[in-house]
C-alpha positions in Angstrom: -70.3 -10.0 15.9 -68.7 -12.6 13.8 -65.1 -13.4 14.1 -63.2 -14.7 11.2 -60.5 -17.1 11.8 -57.3 -16.4 10.1 -55.0 -19.1 8.9 -51.7 -19.3 10.7 -48.9 -17.8 8.7 -47.3 -20.3 6.4 -43.7 -20.8 7.2 -41.4 -20.2 4.3 -40.0 -23.2 2.5 -36.4 -22.3 2.9 -34.3 -24.3 5.3 -34.0 -22.8 8.8 -31.2 -20.4 9.4 -28.2 -21.7 11.3 -26.5 -19.6 13.9 -24.0 -17.4 12.1 -23.8 -16.8 8.4 -22.6 -19.7 6.3 -21.3 -19.4 2.8 -22.0 -21.8 0.0 -19.1 -23.3 -1.9 -19.9 -20.9 -4.7 -19.8 -17.9 -2.4 -16.6 -18.9 -0.5 -14.0 -16.3 -1.5 -11.4 -18.0 0.8 -10.6 -20.6 -1.8 -8.4 -20.3 -4.8 -4.8 -19.1 -5.3 -2.8 -18.8 -2.1 0.5 -16.9 -2.0 3.6 -18.9 -1.1 5.7 -17.7 1.8 8.2 -16.2 -0.7 5.5 -14.2 -2.5 4.0 -13.0 0.8 7.5 -12.0 2.0 8.2 -10.1 -1.2 4.9 -8.2 -1.1 5.5 -7.5 2.6 8.9 -5.9 1.8 7.2 -3.6 -0.7 4.5 -2.8 1.8 6.7 -1.7 4.6 8.8 0.5 2.3 5.6 2.2 1.0 4.3 2.7 4.5 7.6 4.2 5.6 7.8 6.4 2.5 4.4 7.9 3.5 5.5 8.4 7.1 8.8 10.0 6.1 7.1 12.1 3.4 4.8 13.5 6.1 7.8 14.3 8.3 9.4 16.1 5.4 6.2 17.9 4.6 5.8 19.3 8.1 9.4 20.3 8.5 10.6 21.5 5.1 11.8 25.2 5.1 13.5 27.5 2.6 13.4 28.5 -1.0 10.6 26.9 -3.1 8.9 25.8 0.1 5.4 25.8 -1.2 6.0 23.7 -4.3 8.1 21.2 -2.3 5.4 21.1 0.4 2.7 20.4 -2.2 4.8 17.9 -4.2 5.4 15.9 -1.0 1.6 15.6 -0.5 1.3 14.0 -3.9 4.0 11.5 -3.1 2.5 10.7 0.3 -1.0 10.2 -1.2 0.4 7.8 -3.8 2.5 5.9 -1.2 -0.6 5.5 1.0 -2.7 4.3 -2.0 -0.1 1.9 -3.2 0.4 0.5 0.3 -3.3 -0.2 0.6 -3.3 -1.8 -2.8 -0.4 -4.1 -1.9 -1.9 -5.0 1.5 -5.3 -5.8 -0.1 -3.6 -7.9 -2.8 -1.9 -9.8 0.0 -5.3 -10.5 1.7 -6.8 -11.6 -1.6 -4.0 -14.1 -1.8 -4.6 -15.3 1.8 -1.4 -13.6 3.1 -1.4 -11.4 6.1 0.1 -7.9 5.7 1.9 -6.5 8.7 1.8 -2.7 8.8 2.5 -2.3 12.5 4.9 0.5 13.3 7.5 -1.8 14.9 7.5 -4.1 11.9 7.8 -1.2 9.5 10.7 0.4 11.5 12.5 -2.9 11.8 12.2 -4.1 8.2 12.2 -1.1 5.9 15.1 -0.4 3.6 14.6 3.4 3.9 17.1 5.2 6.1 15.8 7.2 9.1 14.7 10.7 8.2 16.4 13.6 10.0 14.8 15.3 13.0 13.8 19.0 12.9 13.6 21.5 10.1 15.2 20.6 6.8 16.1 22.9 3.9 14.1 22.3 0.7 17.2 21.4 -1.2 18.1 18.7 1.4 14.5 17.5 1.4 14.7 17.0 -2.3 17.8 14.8 -2.0 16.4 12.9 1.0 13.1 12.2 -0.6 14.7 11.2 -3.9 16.9 8.8 -2.0 13.8 7.2 -0.3 11.9 7.0 -3.6 14.9 5.2 -5.1 15.0 2.8 -2.1 11.3 1.8 -2.6 11.9 1.5 -6.4 14.9 -0.7 -5.6 12.8 -3.0 -3.4 10.1 -3.3 -6.1 12.7 -4.1 -8.7 14.5 -6.5 -6.4 11.4 -8.7 -5.8 9.7 -8.1 -9.2 11.0 -11.2 -11.1 10.2 -13.6 -8.2 6.7 -12.0 -7.8 6.1 -12.3 -11.6 7.1 -16.0 -11.7 4.5 -16.8 -9.1 1.8 -14.2 -9.7 1.8 -12.0 -12.7 -1.2 -10.0 -11.4 0.8 -8.9 -8.4 3.7 -8.1 -10.7 1.3 -5.8 -12.6 0.7 -3.9 -9.4 4.4 -3.5 -9.0 4.6 -2.2 -12.5 2.1 0.6 -11.7 3.9 1.4 -8.5 7.3 1.5 -10.3 6.0 3.7 -13.1 4.6 6.3 -10.6 7.5 6.3 -8.2 10.1 6.6 -10.9 8.2 9.6 -12.3 8.1 11.2 -8.8 11.9 10.5 -8.4 12.6 12.2 -11.7 10.3 15.2 -11.0 11.4 15.9 -7.5 15.2 15.4 -8.2 14.9 17.9 -11.0 14.5 20.6 -8.4 18.2 20.3 -7.5 19.6 19.5 -10.9 21.4 21.8 -13.3 21.6 21.4 -17.0 24.5 19.2 -18.3 
């Protein structure tokens, strides 16, 4: 029985791996434009209002009662979904600009411009007015910070444009529930 000798496996020609992944300069996404404190603060103000809008929208959704319940209940879900999506977009934009979003419940409660939502069941007509007021508060925050955001980062201002367009449409549509023709 003849045994054939096998050559030892050739080691690859790449450099040996270091402990932990290392990025090359071309791969390093942590470089580039960095948000100023003012830009970060402005985006944070929008973020907390959007997070609070989603939370208060859920509170209204669970506790709305009265005439036109089902339509109001479903319309609140649309607003909540949009607020959640927008808050995620703003937070991820902040991270892309090397800012750190703060969505902790204490931070949101302490810094939001939205008034507290009432406890317990709330009539549909009251929910309409309360949610409209909160939509307008978030819209106000977006408009308040818009020009400063646009001066530093037009891309972030474009995000605010999308948020404004949608929230203003929601405010119009939900407020129409309680309006009468002029």
